[in-house]
N, C-alpha and C positions, 0 to 999 in steps of 0.2 A: 752298569756300572754309571747312575748318577750321579752330580755335583748339587748334595742341600744341605740348602740354608734355613734351620727351622728358629722362628725367629720370638724368644716366650722360654726361658726353659724352669718352666712350674712342673707340674706335674705332668699335665700332656705332653707337654715340648721333653720334656726331657725323656721320659718314657719312648715316646713317639719317635724321634732322634734316634735314640739308642737301638729300639726295633730296627728302623732302617737302616742304620750302620750295618746290625746284624744280620741283612739277607744283604751286603752284601756295598751297599751305596756307600758316598763320603759323604760328610754330613758332617755342616760347621753347627752348631749352639749358640745360640746367641743373646745374651741379655745383657740389658744395663746394668745390673747388677754386680760393680766390680767384686766385691766381697765373697759371692755366690759366685760368681766365674774365679775365683780364688780358690774357693772349698774344691769344685768341681775338679781343678788340675788338681786336687790336690786329695784324688778318691772323697771328698766328705761332700753326700747328698745331701740336699735341699730339704727331702721327704725319705718318712720310711716306707717302702714297697719292699718285701722280700724276695730274692733272686734276683735286683735292678745293678746292682754295687757288680756285681762278678761280669754282668753285662757291659758295665760300661768301661770296667777294667780293662777285658779282651779286646773289646773295639776300639780304645784308645789306643794300647800293645799296639793293633794291629797297622794302627794311623787314618782306620776309617773314622772315630770320632773326635772332635777337636771341640772348643770350648772360647768363649772371646766375646771382647765388650764392642768389636768395630765391625758396624752393621756395612758400614760404604765394602770394602774391601770386599767382606763375606756375600754380600748381592753379587759380586763383579764377577765373583769368581763360579758364581752358583747359576744352575739351571734352572732349578725347581725350589720355590722359596713359599715355605709352610707359615701359617701366622696360629702361636701356639700362647698366642697371650690372654690375657684376662678378659673375659664380658662375664663381670658381676652384675646383679641387680642392681639398678636405678631407687632413688624414693619411692616411684610408684611401681615397680614391682617390671620393668620394661627391662632388655637389654641393655646393658650401658654399653656401647661401642664406641668408644673413645680413644683405647687401645690399640682397637682395630684402625682406625681413620686415624691417629698418628702416624702410625706405622707407615698406614700407606702414604699420609703426605711425605713423609723420609725417602720413602721409597720411587716416587714420582723424580726427586731428582738425583736418583742413583743411576736407575735402569738405563741401560744404553742398548742394550741387545736383548734379544727375546727370553723372556721367561714364564714360569708357567708358578701362577702366582695362586696358592693352594689356603681355603678354612679351615683348618683343626680344630679351631675353640667353638662353641656351641655359637652361633649368633643368630639372629631374629632371620625370620625366612624373608626375600629383599636383599640381603645384605653383601651379597654376590652380584648382583647388578647395581647396589651404590660404590662398590667398590669399583666397579669398570666406569661408570657413570664420572666415579670423582678423577683417574686417572687419567681419563680423556678429557677433562675439563685441567686442569694441570700442565699439560700438551704434553704427555705421553702418544707416541702414536698406536694406534688401534693393532697394527699391526708386531706389535713390540710384545704384547703378554697375552695371554687368555686365562680366565679367573674359574678354580674349582672348589665345587666344596665337596671338603672329606672328612664327614665325622665322626668322630673317634667311640665308640665304644667301652672301654673302659672302666674297670672295676677297681676298687682301692681295693687292692687287699692280694689280687690274683692278676693287674694287671700287663704283668710281661708274660702271662701264660695266653691273656686274652689280645695281645695284640700278635703274640707270637704263633697263634691259632684261633681266630677268629672267624664267629660263626656267618659272618660276608664283609666284604668290604664295601664300598658304597663312592662311586665314583662319580660328582656333576657336574658336567658342562654340555658346551655345545660346539666343543674344539674337539678333529677327531686330531690335531698336532698334540692339544691334551693328554687327549687319553693313551695316546703311543707314548707320552712322556710315563702317566701316572701308574700304565699297566708293566710299561719296564721298572720303575717302583719297585711293585709288590711281584715282581716274576717269581719271586719264589713260596708267593702262596698260590701263584694260578700253576706250578709244579703240584702244589697239595691239593690240588682242584677244590681252594677256597672260592665258593660263592662269590659273582661280583656282581653286581648293580649300579648298569652303568645309566643315569640317568641326567633329566637339566638339571641346572643347579639348584631352582623354588623347592623340587621334590625331592631332592636331597639333605636340604636343609630342616626339610618337612620332618624325612623320615627318620633323624635327629631326636624333636621334639615326639614324634606320637611314640618313640622308639621305652624312652623314658617314663613318660605319660603313661603307660600303660600302664609298667610294671610297679611304680609306684601306685596304682588303679590297684591293683591286684595285692601288693600290700595295705593298702588303708582295707580294702573287702575284709582281708582276712580277719586284720587286728578288729572292722565291726562285727564279724561272724563271733570271732572271742569273745565280744562285752555282751550277747547274747546269749554265745552255750555259758559266761557263766552265772547271767540270772537265769536260764532253764534248766543248770543240770548238765550239761553237752560238755565234753573233751573237745577243745578244739584245732589238737595233736592230732587225735586222730580223724575228723573230719575234712583237716587239708591233708594229712596220707593220701584218702579215701578218695577226697577231692584232685590230688594229682596224678593217682593211676589215670585217673581218663585222655587220653592222647592230645584231646580237644583243652583241656586245660593245662596238665603237666604241674610237677609239683614244686620248680620254681617259680623263688617270691611268696611262695604262699608260708609264711611262718609270722606267726604273731607275737608282739614282742611292742616296746613302746614307742611304736614311729619310726620316721625311715628320719633322719640325715644324711650330711656329706655335702661333695660339690655340687650334684650334678641334680638330683631327686626336686628338693626345694624350690632352687632357681627356673629350673626348667619347666615345670608346672604351672610354677607362677606368672615367669612369662609369655608360654601358650593361651593362658585366660588373656593376658594383657595383647596380644598380638589376635585374640580371636574378638575382642570389643573394639582395635582399632580394625579391623576388615568386617565389624559393623554385625557382630556373630556373638554367640555366649559359648564358652567349653562349660557348659554344666557341670556335665561327670569329674572333669578336673578340680574346677573350684570346689563341691562337695568330698574329693580325695584331700584336698589341702587344710577343708575346713574337719574331716575325721581325724586326721594324723597329728593335726596341733592337740586337739582334745586330749588323742592319745596318750603323749607327753605327760600333759597332765595329770591323769586317770593314776601315774605310778605314784603322783604325793599323795591324791586322795586314797590309795591305797592304804600308805602310811600313816595320814589320819587319823584310819580308822583302828589303828593302835595306839598310837602316841597321838590325840588329840590339841594337844602343844607340847609347841617342839621348844618354846621357850627353855631355854639351857639343853636342851637335848645335846650330843654327839650324836649327826650321823652318818653311820660308815659308808663310802661307795666305791667299789670297782668293777672298773671300768669307766673311759670316760671319754673314748672314740665312739664314732658314731656306728663301729663296727669291729670287729677285730683285725692283726695284721692290713690296721694302719694308724699313722696320729693325726690324722683328722679329725678334728672336732665341728666342722660347720655346720652348724645347723643341728648336733647332735641332744637325743633326747638328755643327756646329763647337763647342755646349759641354761633348758628349763627347767630341771629338779634342784640345781642347785639355786639359781635361782630363788623359787619358791620357796623352799628351806629355807635360806637367807632371811627373808622378808617374814617367814614366820616366827623369827628369832631361833633358831636352831643354828648348830656349828656343826663345820665338814669334814671329815677324814676322809683324804681322796686316792686312790691307786690304781695306775695303769701301766701296763711294761710298758709304753712307747709312745701315748699322747699327753702325759703330765708338764712338758715345755707349753704346749701348744694352749693347755690350760688355762696356763699361771696367766696368759695374756691376757685372757678373760674375766677371770677371779684369782687374781693371786692375793686375795685377804684369808682363802682359804686352806686348811693344812694340808700338804701332800707326803707322801710317806712313801719309805719305801720298800714294801712287801706288802700283801696282801696280809698278812698278820698281822701288820702293823694300822692300818685301813680296818681291820676286825677288833682288837683290844681295844675293851672297855667303851664300846660306843652302843646305845640306848636303840638302836637297830640300824639290820643291813641292808642296801641295796644294790643287786647285780644289775648292773645296763647295760655290759658289754661282754658275749661270750669269747670270752679268749679263752683258752684249753686250760690254761694253768687255775683256773674258776670251776673248773668241771668236776673238779674230785676230792674238790674238802672235805679233811677227817672234821663231821659233824661235830661229833662227841667234843672235839679240844675246841672250834670255832665256839662253841656254844659255853663252854668253861670258860674261854675269857670274853667275853660279851657281860655287857649289865644284863639287857632284858635279850634273852632268845628272840628280837623278831628278826626276818626274814622276808625283804621283796625279790621277786626272781621272777624278773619280767624281761626275761629271756627261756624263762621256760625250759631249765638245764638241769634240773633236780627234779627227783618224784616225790609229788606233794604227802602219798603214805608216810614216805620215809623219814621225810623230815618231821612233821607234825609226829611219830613217832616218838621221833628224840627227843619231843621236847619243846620244839620251835613251835611260835607264834606265827604262819606263814600267808604270804598270798602269790599270786603267779598270775599269769596273763589267759582267760580264757578255760582254766579247768579249776573246776568245784570244788570248790574245799571244805567236806563233811567230813 
């Protein structure tokens, strides 16, 4: 059992810290937000993630997981320090590392015994080296610490399972002592024969960006194929299914829709293009992925305008605001673009999401948020499905038609059969399936 300090109790820090505690380690989760820490001490989570609360409660009760704002005491009591602080996009798209370096500057004043310092946050390639140089410059002896890159690969909505049963664990360092610490931390996964990739720091940092950029590429690729399918009369769902049966391709991330969002893909693809520029090269494919994704979000509004060319005085119902189901995250969600464009064109909005309405209120407090899908549909001039929550998948079409002003449906997640919806009397459009 290792003693671990997890600095930053956001999405990555809370899931990772809780998971490491469940592996049998003693974990202290630290954050400067006193209100967040008080809520966590009372089993109130700052994020919605299925299954996480039960694991938090279990490990708190066992004494393996604690929450605090006391950085100094926590660092002195810990052997391994994980950095899970925000690394947002800066003004030019490069990664803003100010939170990381702010923590490093504090650590430089605290470290009095050997520590393994682990970057869990997504940082640009070369950050581990900069951390090492910064600590040395601030007077920390080289034999008092090692730096490790240990990127996370968590999918919002299934993060608990991803942490407990990962496809791989990446450990980037040139220190055998640090490797031994990390292997002990993840010993439970070794027993499950989880693949572990041990490499240098820069390669580990790059693995995260390359992985996310490739997955984003699959999404933009199938969306581009979907747009072609609409023009030539093909069905993108069948195309994607047949593609996915090829073991070289696989079916994952081949679901046509309104474009990707969330905390990782938009930020990481943009950061990769900026890193390439700084290195004197271009990430041409990744640049195209970003462009296709932004245009895909606009296509939802374009489809709406085919049925309602003038949105002034019209009310549009939105089902789903989160960028995907089973999360409350609206960062870079397609809903942000759709809402903005509808409002600019003079439309009004009634929106419902099972978890994400409070988050969306921070961006658009002026729209109407309602208590149920029924309320979002009642008396609207058109309905747009933006997130494929389970409760939206089997609505009574005859009933929802009867409570709408105009039976217009834009199904951006392809959760309904076009022929059935059209037979029910709807004007209907979707992604990558010819409507005849």
